DOFIPA-367449 format. One record per atom (N, C-alpha, C): y negated, z negated, x negated; atom name; residue in three letters; residue number from 1; chain. Coordinates in steps of 0.2 Angstrom, whole numbers, plus 2048, in hexadecimal, padded with zeros to 3 digits. Example, Ala and Ser with C-alpha at 12.3 -4.5 7.8 and 13.67 -1.06 7.14 Angstrom:
81C; 7D9; 7BE; N; ALA; 1; A $
816; 7D9; 7C2; CA; ALA; 1; A $
810; 7D9; 7BE; C; ALA; 1; A $
80B; 7DD; 7C0; N; SER; 2; A $
805; 7DC; 7BC; CA; SER; 2; A $
800; 7D9; 7C0; C; SER; 2; A $
This chain:
6F2; 347; 91F; N; MET; 1; A $
6F6; 342; 921; CA; MET; 1; A $
6FD; 341; 91F; C; MET; 1; A $
700; 348; 91E; N; LEU; 2; A $
707; 347; 91C; CA; LEU; 2; A $
707; 345; 914; C; LEU; 2; A $
702; 346; 911; N; GLU; 3; A $
702; 343; 90A; CA; GLU; 3; A $
701; 33B; 90A; C; GLU; 3; A $
6FD; 339; 90F; N; MET; 4; A $
6FD; 332; 910; CA; MET; 4; A $
704; 32F; 912; C; MET; 4; A $
707; 332; 916; N; LEU; 5; A $
70D; 32F; 918; CA; LEU; 5; A $
713; 32F; 913; C; LEU; 5; A $
712; 335; 90F; N; MET; 6; A $
717; 336; 909; CA; MET; 6; A $
716; 330; 904; C; MET; 6; A $
70F; 32F; 902; N; HIS; 7; A $
70D; 32A; 8FD; CA; HIS; 7; A $
710; 323; 900; C; HIS; 7; A $
70F; 322; 906; N; SER; 8; A $
711; 31C; 909; CA; SER; 8; A $
718; 31A; 909; C; SER; 8; A $
71C; 31F; 909; N; ALA; 9; A $
724; 31E; 909; CA; ALA; 9; A $
726; 31E; 901; C; ALA; 9; A $
722; 322; 8FD; N; THR; 10; A $
726; 323; 8F6; CA; THR; 10; A $
722; 31F; 8F1; C; THR; 10; A $
71B; 31D; 8F3; N; GLY; 11; A $
717; 31A; 8ED; CA; GLY; 11; A $
719; 312; 8EC; C; GLY; 11; A $
715; 30F; 8E8; N; THR; 12; A $
716; 309; 8E6; CA; THR; 12; A $
715; 305; 8EC; C; THR; 12; A $
718; 2FF; 8EC; N; GLY; 13; A $
716; 2FA; 8F1; CA; GLY; 13; A $
71D; 2F6; 8F2; C; GLY; 13; A $
71D; 2F2; 8F8; N; GLU; 14; A $
722; 2ED; 8F9; CA; GLU; 14; A $
729; 2F1; 8FA; C; GLU; 14; A $
72F; 2F0; 8F7; N; GLY; 15; A $
735; 2F3; 8F8; CA; GLY; 15; A $
736; 2F9; 8F3; C; GLY; 15; A $
73B; 2FC; 8F4; N; THR; 16; A $
73E; 302; 8F0; CA; THR; 16; A $
73B; 308; 8F3; C; THR; 16; A $
737; 30C; 8F0; N; PRO; 17; A $
734; 312; 8F2; CA; PRO; 17; A $
73A; 317; 8F5; C; PRO; 17; A $
737; 31B; 8FA; N; ALA; 18; A $
73C; 31F; 8FD; CA; ALA; 18; A $
73C; 325; 8F9; C; ALA; 18; A $
742; 329; 8F9; N; LYS; 19; A $
744; 32F; 8F5; CA; LYS; 19; A $
743; 335; 8FB; C; LYS; 19; A $
73F; 339; 8F9; N; LEU; 20; A $
73F; 340; 8FE; CA; LEU; 20; A $
743; 344; 8FB; C; LEU; 20; A $
747; 347; 900; N; ARG; 21; A $
74D; 34D; 8FD; CA; ARG; 21; A $
74A; 353; 901; C; ARG; 21; A $
746; 357; 8FD; N; LEU; 22; A $
745; 35D; 900; CA; LEU; 22; A $
74A; 363; 8FF; C; LEU; 22; A $
74A; 368; 903; N; ASN; 23; A $
74E; 36E; 903; CA; ASN; 23; A $
756; 36B; 902; C; ASN; 23; A $
757; 366; 906; N; HIS; 24; A $
75E; 364; 907; CA; HIS; 24; A $
761; 364; 90E; C; HIS; 24; A $
765; 369; 90F; N; LYS; 25; A $
766; 36B; 916; CA; LYS; 25; A $
76D; 366; 917; C; LYS; 25; A $
76C; 362; 91D; N; CYS; 26; A $
770; 35D; 91F; CA; CYS; 26; A $
777; 361; 921; C; CYS; 26; A $
77C; 35F; 91E; N; LYS; 27; A $
783; 362; 921; CA; LYS; 27; A $
786; 35D; 926; C; LYS; 27; A $
786; 356; 923; N; GLU; 28; A $
78A; 351; 927; CA; GLU; 28; A $
786; 34A; 926; C; GLU; 28; A $
787; 346; 92B; N; ILE; 29; A $
785; 33E; 92A; CA; ILE; 29; A $
78A; 33B; 92D; C; ILE; 29; A $
78B; 335; 92A; N; ASP; 30; A $
78F; 32F; 92C; CA; ASP; 30; A $
78A; 32A; 92D; C; ASP; 30; A $
789; 32A; 933; N; HIS; 31; A $
784; 324; 936; CA; HIS; 31; A $
786; 31D; 935; C; HIS; 31; A $
78C; 31B; 935; N; ASP; 32; A $
78F; 315; 934; CA; ASP; 32; A $
78E; 313; 92D; C; ASP; 32; A $
78E; 317; 928; N; LYS; 33; A $
78E; 315; 921; CA; LYS; 33; A $
788; 318; 91E; C; LYS; 33; A $
783; 31C; 922; N; GLY; 34; A $
77D; 31E; 91F; CA; GLY; 34; A $
77D; 322; 91A; C; GLY; 34; A $
782; 327; 91B; N; ILE; 35; A $
784; 32C; 916; CA; ILE; 35; A $
782; 332; 918; C; ILE; 35; A $
77E; 337; 915; N; VAL; 36; A $
77C; 33D; 916; CA; VAL; 36; A $
77F; 342; 911; C; VAL; 36; A $
782; 347; 912; N; THR; 37; A $
785; 34C; 90E; CA; THR; 37; A $
781; 353; 910; C; THR; 37; A $
77F; 356; 90B; N; PHE; 38; A $
77A; 35B; 90B; CA; PHE; 38; A $
77F; 362; 909; C; PHE; 38; A $
77C; 367; 90B; N; GLU; 39; A $
780; 36E; 90A; CA; GLU; 39; A $
780; 36F; 903; C; GLU; 39; A $
77B; 36D; 8FF; N; ASN; 40; A $
77C; 36E; 8F7; CA; ASN; 40; A $
780; 36A; 8F4; C; ASN; 40; A $
784; 365; 8F8; N; GLY; 41; A $
789; 361; 8F5; CA; GLY; 41; A $
787; 35A; 8F3; C; GLY; 41; A $
780; 359; 8F3; N; VAL; 42; A $
77D; 352; 8F2; CA; VAL; 42; A $
77F; 34D; 8F7; C; VAL; 42; A $
781; 347; 8F5; N; VAL; 43; A $
783; 342; 8FB; CA; VAL; 43; A $
77E; 33D; 8F9; C; VAL; 43; A $
77B; 33A; 8FF; N; ALA; 44; A $
776; 334; 8FE; CA; ALA; 44; A $
778; 32E; 903; C; ALA; 44; A $
778; 328; 901; N; GLN; 45; A $
779; 322; 905; CA; GLN; 45; A $
773; 31E; 905; C; GLN; 45; A $
771; 31C; 90B; N; HIS; 46; A $
76B; 318; 90C; CA; HIS; 46; A $
76B; 313; 912; C; HIS; 46; A $
767; 30E; 912; N; ASP; 47; A $
767; 309; 919; CA; ASP; 47; A $
764; 30D; 91E; C; ASP; 47; A $
75F; 312; 91D; N; MET; 48; A $
75C; 315; 923; CA; MET; 48; A $
75C; 31C; 921; C; MET; 48; A $
75D; 321; 926; N; ILE; 49; A $
75C; 328; 925; CA; ILE; 49; A $
757; 32B; 92A; C; ILE; 49; A $
752; 32F; 927; N; VAL; 50; A $
74D; 331; 92C; CA; VAL; 50; A $
74F; 339; 92B; C; VAL; 50; A $
750; 33C; 931; N; GLY; 51; A $
751; 343; 932; CA; GLY; 51; A $
74A; 346; 935; C; GLY; 51; A $
747; 34A; 931; N; ALA; 52; A $
741; 34D; 933; CA; ALA; 52; A $
742; 355; 932; C; ALA; 52; A $
747; 357; 936; N; ASP; 53; A $
749; 35E; 936; CA; ASP; 53; A $
747; 362; 93B; C; ASP; 53; A $
744; 360; 940; N; GLY; 54; A $
741; 365; 946; CA; GLY; 54; A $
746; 365; 94C; C; GLY; 54; A $
744; 36A; 950; N; ILE; 55; A $
749; 36A; 957; CA; ILE; 55; A $
74F; 36C; 956; C; ILE; 55; A $
750; 370; 950; N; GLY; 56; A $
757; 372; 94F; CA; GLY; 56; A $
75B; 36E; 94A; C; GLY; 56; A $
759; 367; 94B; N; SER; 57; A $
75B; 361; 946; CA; SER; 57; A $
763; 361; 946; C; SER; 57; A $
765; 361; 940; N; ALA; 58; A $
76C; 35F; 93E; CA; ALA; 58; A $
76D; 358; 940; C; ALA; 58; A $
768; 354; 93E; N; VAL; 59; A $
769; 34C; 93F; CA; VAL; 59; A $
769; 34B; 946; C; VAL; 59; A $
765; 34E; 94B; N; ARG; 60; A $
765; 34D; 951; CA; ARG; 60; A $
76C; 34F; 954; C; ARG; 60; A $
76F; 355; 952; N; SER; 61; A $
775; 357; 955; CA; SER; 61; A $
77B; 352; 952; C; SER; 61; A $
77B; 34F; 94D; N; THR; 62; A $
780; 34A; 94B; CA; THR; 62; A $
780; 344; 94F; C; THR; 62; A $
77A; 343; 953; N; LEU; 63; A $
779; 33D; 957; CA; LEU; 63; A $
77C; 33F; 95F; C; LEU; 63; A $
77D; 345; 95F; N; GLY; 64; A $
780; 348; 966; CA; GLY; 64; A $
77A; 34B; 96A; C; GLY; 64; A $
774; 34B; 968; N; VAL; 65; A $
76F; 34D; 96C; CA; VAL; 65; A $
76E; 355; 96B; C; VAL; 65; A $
76E; 358; 971; N; VAL; 66; A $
76E; 35F; 972; CA; VAL; 66; A $
767; 361; 975; C; VAL; 66; A $
764; 365; 970; N; THR; 67; A $
75D; 368; 973; CA; THR; 67; A $
75E; 36F; 976; C; THR; 67; A $
75A; 36F; 97B; N; THR; 68; A $
759; 376; 97F; CA; THR; 68; A $
752; 379; 97C; C; THR; 68; A $
753; 37F; 97A; N; ARG; 69; A $
74C; 383; 979; CA; ARG; 69; A $
74A; 387; 97E; C; ARG; 69; A $
744; 387; 97F; N; LYS; 70; A $
741; 38B; 984; CA; LYS; 70; A $
73A; 38E; 982; C; LYS; 70; A $
738; 394; 985; N; GLN; 71; A $
732; 397; 983; CA; GLN; 71; A $
72C; 392; 984; C; GLN; 71; A $
728; 391; 97F; N; SER; 72; A $
722; 38D; 980; CA; SER; 72; A $
71C; 391; 984; C; SER; 72; A $
719; 38C; 988; N; THR; 73; A $
713; 390; 98C; CA; THR; 73; A $
70C; 38E; 988; C; THR; 73; A $
70C; 38B; 983; N; SER; 74; A $
706; 389; 980; CA; SER; 74; A $
707; 388; 979; C; SER; 74; A $
702; 387; 975; N; THR; 75; A $
702; 386; 96D; CA; THR; 75; A $
6FC; 382; 96B; C; THR; 75; A $
6FD; 37F; 966; N; CYS; 76; A $
6F7; 37B; 963; CA; CYS; 76; A $
6F6; 37D; 95C; C; CYS; 76; A $
6EF; 37F; 95B; N; TYR; 77; A $
6ED; 380; 954; CA; TYR; 77; A $
6E9; 37B; 951; C; TYR; 77; A $
6EA; 37A; 94B; N; HIS; 78; A $
6E7; 375; 947; CA; HIS; 78; A $
6E2; 378; 941; C; HIS; 78; A $
6DB; 377; 942; N; CYS; 79; A $
6D8; 37A; 93D; CA; CYS; 79; A $
6D1; 377; 93D; C; CYS; 79; A $
6CD; 379; 937; N; VAL; 80; A $
6C7; 376; 936; CA; VAL; 80; A $
6C1; 37B; 938; C; VAL; 80; A $
6BD; 378; 93D; N; ILE; 81; A $
6B7; 37C; 93E; CA; ILE; 81; A $
6B0; 377; 93D; C; ILE; 81; A $
6AC; 37B; 93A; N; GLU; 82; A $
6A5; 378; 938; CA; GLU; 82; A $
6A2; 376; 93F; C; GLU; 82; A $
69F; 370; 93F; N; ALA; 83; A $
69C; 36D; 945; CA; ALA; 83; A $
697; 372; 948; C; ALA; 83; A $
693; 375; 944; N; SER; 84; A $
68E; 37A; 947; CA; SER; 84; A $
692; 380; 94B; C; SER; 84; A $
698; 382; 948; N; GLU; 85; A $
69C; 387; 94B; CA; GLU; 85; A $
69E; 385; 953; C; GLU; 85; A $
6A0; 37E; 953; N; VAL; 86; A $
6A3; 37B; 958; CA; VAL; 86; A $
69D; 37B; 95E; C; VAL; 86; A $
697; 379; 95C; N; SER; 87; A $
691; 379; 960; CA; SER; 87; A $
690; 380; 963; C; SER; 87; A $
690; 385; 95D; N; ARG; 88; A $
68E; 38C; 95F; CA; ARG; 88; A $
693; 38E; 965; C; ARG; 88; A $
699; 38D; 965; N; LEU; 89; A $
69E; 38F; 969; CA; LEU; 89; A $
69E; 38B; 970; C; LEU; 89; A $
69A; 386; 970; N; GLY; 90; A $
69A; 383; 976; CA; GLY; 90; A $
69F; 37D; 978; C; GLY; 90; A $
6A3; 37C; 972; N; LEU; 91; A $
6A9; 378; 973; CA; LEU; 91; A $
6A7; 370; 973; C; LEU; 91; A $
6AB; 36C; 975; N; LEU; 92; A $
6AA; 365; 975; CA; LEU; 92; A $
6A9; 362; 96D; C; LEU; 92; A $
6A3; 360; 96C; N; ASP; 93; A $
6A1; 35E; 965; CA; ASP; 93; A $
6A4; 356; 964; C; ASP; 93; A $
6A9; 355; 960; N; LEU; 94; A $
6AB; 34F; 95F; CA; LEU; 94; A $
6AA; 34C; 959; C; LEU; 94; A $
6A4; 34F; 955; N; THR; 95; A $
6A3; 34D; 94E; CA; THR; 95; A $
69F; 347; 94E; C; THR; 95; A $
69C; 344; 953; N; GLY; 96; A $
698; 33E; 954; CA; GLY; 96; A $
69D; 338; 954; C; GLY; 96; A $
6A4; 339; 955; N; ASN; 97; A $
6A8; 333; 955; CA; ASN; 97; A $
6A9; 332; 94E; C; ASN; 97; A $
6AA; 32B; 94D; N; CYS; 98; A $
6AB; 328; 945; CA; CYS; 98; A $
6B2; 32A; 944; C; CYS; 98; A $
6B3; 32C; 93E; N; ALA; 99; A $
6BA; 32E; 93D; CA; ALA; 99; A $
6BC; 32D; 935; C; ALA; 99; A $
6C1; 32D; 933; N; ILE; 100; A $
6C3; 32D; 92C; CA; ILE; 100; A $
6C4; 333; 92A; C; ILE; 100; A $
6C1; 336; 924; N; GLU; 101; A $
6C2; 33D; 922; CA; GLU; 101; A $
6C6; 33D; 91C; C; GLU; 101; A $
6CA; 342; 91B; N; PHE; 102; A $
6CE; 342; 914; CA; PHE; 102; A $
6CB; 349; 911; C; PHE; 102; A $
């Protein structure tokens, strides 16, 4: 899914493809001008800025949003299990549903 989203943003199509800037830690954002300054000295200016940098988000903090961290009481695992194993374990078998598989 991540690859599909990346291709949608950066691939050919209507408009200018997005540029992904990986391993660029945000230092400062000028929201009014759409300017992002990174710790490595790179400066970028765009019409739209998407900050996907998690709960400790530098982008979120520049907007004045303060997050409070607390111990989680649950977790979620993502894995692939053979349908036969799902049945053997007595788990709910959802393999009969129509789905798009990649």
